C-alpha positions in Angstrom: -151.2 -32.2 87.4 -152.2 -28.7 86.3 -154.7 -26.6 88.3 -157.5 -26.9 85.7 -157.3 -30.7 86.1 -157.2 -30.7 89.8 -160.2 -28.3 90.0 -162.1 -30.6 87.8 -161.2 -33.8 89.7 -162.2 -32.1 93.2 -165.5 -31.1 91.6 -166.1 -34.7 90.4 -165.1 -36.1 93.9 -167.3 -33.6 95.6 -170.3 -34.4 93.2 -169.7 -38.1 93.7 -169.6 -37.7 97.7 -172.9 -35.6 97.5 -174.5 -38.4 95.3 -173.5 -40.9 97.6 -174.7 -39.0 100.9 -178.0 -38.3 99.2 -179.0 -41.6 97.4 -176.8 -44.5 98.7 -179.2 -46.8 100.5 -178.3 -47.9 103.9 -179.2 -51.2 105.7 -181.4 -49.1 108.1 -185.0 -47.9 107.9 -186.2 -44.9 109.3 -189.9 -45.1 111.0 -191.1 -41.4 111.4 -194.3 -39.7 112.0 -196.5 -40.1 108.8 -199.9 -38.5 108.5 -203.5 -38.5 109.5 -206.1 -39.2 106.7 -209.7 -38.8 106.6 -211.2 -42.3 106.7 -214.3 -41.3 104.4 -211.9 -40.8 101.5 -211.1 -44.6 101.5 -214.6 -46.0 102.5 -217.6 -46.1 100.3 -221.0 -47.8 101.5 -223.6 -48.1 98.7 -226.5 -45.8 99.8 -225.1 -44.6 102.9 -223.3 -41.4 102.3 -221.0 -39.8 104.8 -222.8 -36.1 105.4 -221.7 -35.6 109.2 -219.5 -32.8 110.1 -216.3 -33.7 111.6 -214.2 -36.8 110.5 -212.5 -40.1 111.6 -208.7 -40.2 110.9 -206.4 -43.3 110.6 -202.9 -42.6 111.3 -199.8 -44.2 109.7 -195.9 -44.4 110.2 -193.7 -43.0 107.4 -191.1 -45.8 106.7 -188.3 -44.7 104.4 -184.9 -46.5 103.6 -182.2 -44.4 105.1 -179.4 -42.6 103.2 -176.4 -41.1 104.9 -178.1 -37.7 104.8 -181.5 -38.8 106.1 -179.8 -41.1 108.8 -178.0 -38.1 110.1 -181.2 -35.8 110.0 -183.4 -38.3 111.5 -181.6 -37.7 115.0 -183.1 -34.3 115.0 -186.5 -36.0 115.1 -187.1 -37.4 118.7 -189.8 -39.6 117.3 -187.8 -41.2 114.5 -186.6 -44.6 115.0 -183.9 -46.2 112.9 -184.4 -50.0 112.5 -181.9 -52.3 111.1 -183.3 -53.6 107.8 -183.0 -57.1 108.8 -185.1 -56.5 111.7 -187.7 -54.3 110.0 -188.2 -56.6 106.7 -185.9 -59.8 107.2 -184.8 -61.2 103.9 -187.9 -60.1 101.9 -187.6 -57.8 98.8 -189.8 -54.5 98.8 -192.3 -56.1 96.7 -192.7 -59.1 98.9 -193.0 -56.8 102.0 -195.7 -54.7 100.1 -197.7 -57.9 99.5 -197.6 -58.8 103.1 -198.8 -55.3 104.3 -201.6 -55.8 101.6 -202.6 -59.1 103.0 -202.8 -57.5 106.5 -204.8 -54.9 105.4 -207.0 -57.0 103.2 -207.9 -59.1 106.5 -208.5 -55.8 108.5 -211.0 -54.6 105.9 -212.8 -57.9 105.8 -213.2 -57.9 109.9 -214.0 -54.3 109.8 -217.0 -55.0 107.2 -218.1 -57.8 109.4 -218.2 -56.0 112.6 -219.8 -52.7 111.6 -222.5 -54.5 109.5 -223.1 -56.7 112.7 -223.4 -53.7 114.9 -225.7 -52.1 112.3 -228.0 -54.9 112.4 -227.4 -55.6 108.7 -227.3 -59.2 107.5 -223.9 -60.2 106.8 -221.9 -63.6 106.5 -218.3 -64.0 107.5 -216.5 -67.2 106.0 -213.2 -67.9 107.4 -210.9 -69.5 104.6 -207.9 -70.0 106.4 -204.5 -68.7 107.1 -202.5 -66.3 104.8 -198.5 -67.2 104.9 -196.8 -64.0 105.8 -193.4 -65.4 106.2 -191.4 -68.8 106.6 -188.3 -69.4 108.7 -185.6 -70.5 106.6 -185.1 -73.5 109.0 -188.7 -74.4 108.6 -189.3 -77.7 106.9 -191.8 -75.7 104.7 -189.4 -73.2 103.6 -189.2 -74.8 100.1 -192.9 -75.8 100.1 -194.9 -72.7 101.0 -194.7 -69.3 99.6 -196.0 -65.6 101.0 -199.6 -65.4 100.0 -200.3 -69.0 100.1 -203.4 -69.9 102.2 -203.4 -72.9 104.6 -207.1 -74.1 104.9 -206.6 -77.5 106.6 -204.2 -79.1 109.0 -203.9 -82.9 108.9 -207.2 -82.8 106.9 -209.2 -80.6 109.1 -210.5 -77.0 108.7 -210.8 -74.9 111.6 -212.7 -71.6 112.2 -210.1 -69.3 113.6 -206.3 -68.8 113.9 -206.7 -69.8 117.7 -208.0 -73.2 116.7 -205.2 -73.8 114.2 -202.5 -72.8 116.6 -204.2 -75.3 119.4 -204.3 -78.0 116.8 -200.7 -77.6 115.8 -199.8 -77.6 119.7 -201.1 -81.1 119.9 -198.7 -82.6 117.4 -195.6 -84.5 118.4 -192.3 -82.8 116.9 -191.6 -86.3 115.5 -194.8 -86.6 113.5 -195.3 -85.0 110.3 -197.8 -82.4 109.6 -200.1 -82.4 106.5 -201.0 -79.0 105.3 -203.7 -78.3 102.6 -203.3 -74.9 101.1 -204.3 -72.7 98.1 -201.9 -70.9 95.8 -204.3 -68.7 93.9 -207.1 -70.6 93.3 -205.3 -74.0 93.0 -205.4 -76.3 95.9 -202.2 -78.2 96.9 -200.8 -80.2 99.7 -197.6 -80.6 101.4 -196.3 -82.2 104.6 -193.4 -81.8 107.1 -192.2 -81.9 110.7 -192.4 -79.1 113.3 -189.4 -77.3 114.3 -188.1 -75.8 117.6 -189.2 -72.3 117.4 -186.4 -69.4 117.9 -186.2 -68.3 121.5 -188.8 -70.7 122.7 -189.2 -74.1 124.0 -192.2 -74.7 121.8 -192.3 -76.4 118.5 -194.2 -75.2 115.5 -194.4 -74.8 111.6 -192.1 -71.8 111.5 -194.5 -69.9 109.7 -196.0 -66.4 110.3 -199.7 -66.5 109.6 -202.6 -64.1 109.6 -206.6 -64.7 109.0 -207.9 -64.8 105.4 -211.5 -64.0 105.8 -214.3 -63.1 103.2 -217.5 -61.1 104.1 -220.6 -61.0 101.9 -223.7 -58.7 102.7 -226.5 -57.0 100.7 -224.9 -53.7 101.6 -221.7 -53.3 99.4 -218.8 -51.8 101.1 -215.6 -50.9 99.4 -212.3 -49.6 101.0 -209.6 -48.6 98.6 -206.5 -47.9 100.6 -204.3 -46.6 98.1 -201.1 -48.2 99.1 -201.6 -48.2 102.9 -201.0 -51.3 104.4 -200.8 -53.4 107.5 -203.7 -54.2 110.1 -203.6 -51.0 112.2 -206.4 -49.1 110.7 -209.1 -51.6 111.8 -210.8 -49.7 114.4 -211.1 -46.6 112.5 -212.3 -48.3 109.4 -215.0 -49.8 111.5 -216.0 -46.6 112.9 -216.4 -45.0 109.6 -218.3 -47.8 108.2 -220.6 -48.2 111.3 -221.3 -44.4 111.3 -222.3 -44.4 107.6 -224.5 -47.7 108.0 -226.3 -46.6 111.0 -226.6 -42.7 110.2 -225.7 -41.8 113.7 -223.8 -38.6 114.1 -221.0 -40.0 116.4 -218.6 -37.1 115.4 -220.6 -34.2 116.0 -218.0 -32.0 114.2 -215.3 -33.4 116.0 -211.8 -34.5 114.5 -211.2 -38.0 115.8 -208.0 -40.2 115.2 -206.8 -43.5 116.7 -205.3 -46.8 115.8 -205.8 -50.7 116.4 -206.6 -53.8 114.9 -210.1 -55.2 114.8 -211.4 -58.7 115.5 -214.5 -60.3 114.2 -215.8 -59.9 117.9 -215.0 -56.2 118.0 -212.0 -56.4 120.2 -209.2 -53.9 119.4 -205.5 -55.2 119.3 -202.3 -53.6 119.9 -200.2 -52.1 117.1 -196.6 -50.8 116.5 -195.4 -47.2 116.1 -197.8 -45.7 118.7 -195.5 -42.5 119.4 -195.3 -41.7 115.8 -199.1 -42.0 115.3 -199.8 -39.9 118.4 -197.6 -37.1 116.9 -199.2 -37.5 113.6 -202.6 -37.0 115.0 -201.5 -34.0 117.0 -200.2 -32.4 113.9 -203.6 -33.0 112.1 -205.4 -31.3 115.1 -207.2 -34.4 116.2 -209.3 -33.8 119.5 -209.5 -37.3 120.4 -207.2 -40.3 120.1 -208.3 -44.0 120.5 -205.5 -46.1 121.7 -205.6 -50.0 122.1 -205.7 -50.8 126.0 -204.1 -54.1 127.5 -203.0 -53.8 130.8 -201.2 -57.1 130.9 -198.5 -55.3 128.8 -197.7 -52.9 131.4 -195.3 -50.3 130.3 -195.6 -51.3 126.6 -199.2 -50.8 126.7 -200.4 -48.6 123.5 -202.8 -46.5 125.8 -200.1 -45.6 128.3 -197.4 -45.0 125.7 -199.9 -42.7 123.7 -200.8 -40.9 126.8 -196.9 -40.3 127.6 -196.2 -39.3 124.2 -199.1 -36.7 124.2 -197.9 -35.3 127.5 -194.3 -35.0 126.0 -195.5 -33.0 123.0 -197.8 -30.8 125.1 -201.0 -32.1 123.0 -204.5 -31.1 124.1 -205.6 -34.5 122.6 -207.8 -36.6 124.7 -206.1 -40.1 124.8 -208.8 -42.7 125.3 -208.2 -46.3 126.1 -210.3 -48.9 124.3 -210.5 -52.9 124.4 -213.3 -53.0 121.9 -215.0 -50.9 119.2 -218.3 -50.6 121.4 -216.2 -48.8 124.1 -215.0 -46.2 121.3 -218.7 -45.9 120.1 -220.0 -45.4 123.7 -217.4 -42.7 124.3 -218.3 -40.7 121.4 -221.9 -40.9 122.2 -221.6 -40.0 125.7 -218.9 -37.3 125.7 -219.0 -33.8 124.1 
């Protein structure tokens, strides 16, 4: 083999290796600090413009599929987590995961609308439709019957008003009995039946399905929230604060940069979320002065507030980390603290 051919061969091998290192997808996802976004750019309340100085910010985690290069580089970022694909997305395709995150966000927006309108004293109706099917275990007796996006509306012929009531109803069913489910696929109503299974790593029996609430709200005050590809339920608290500020015309911000995270329930309670460390880093980078973090003392060291406070100290942030159990606590803090 002459030198010219060897030279070309080495160049070809080097180019191939570079392409593999840059673009070969690994079965790993990298979760890293994302960004903090002004919630007013997503929320529109008809007849109620946002003219207050300052801003509310939602924060999100940036999730990317790893390549050899990004996997190595991620070790330089203390707040980047490398998560096996099976753990992060299971057996779902990127398209299915996007749909699941959209369903979570849809539910979060509906609850934020209901809570903010209620707090502002506006007329609002909340209709509980049922439970979105988010995932089905392969061992579930409903694995070949239900799909992601179906909405379960009845269990054994009965409709309930929240997910807790559905869960309690299922707990009362004997494992040797068939469970009848009524569900919506699009606008078409369907029925199916199957027995419960023993849930993984548990002594309990269940459907083997991951579910989240499907809710609709209606009001004379139109509110829209175009999230432009942001999914998941964790923006609920900040969306509620943004909507309420516009509806009430109260200057809660007073020129401040306020970030935070947490799910929102119809009663205003704020729930725990994932990726709290990355979100604190993102908020600090965006120069937030206040960061609201869900607080549940029963979780001990895994409580979002405690982790957020620890992370803020690690990065020498001047942000005030504020624990909240419900949205009223966040409003009260903003009203009573400069």
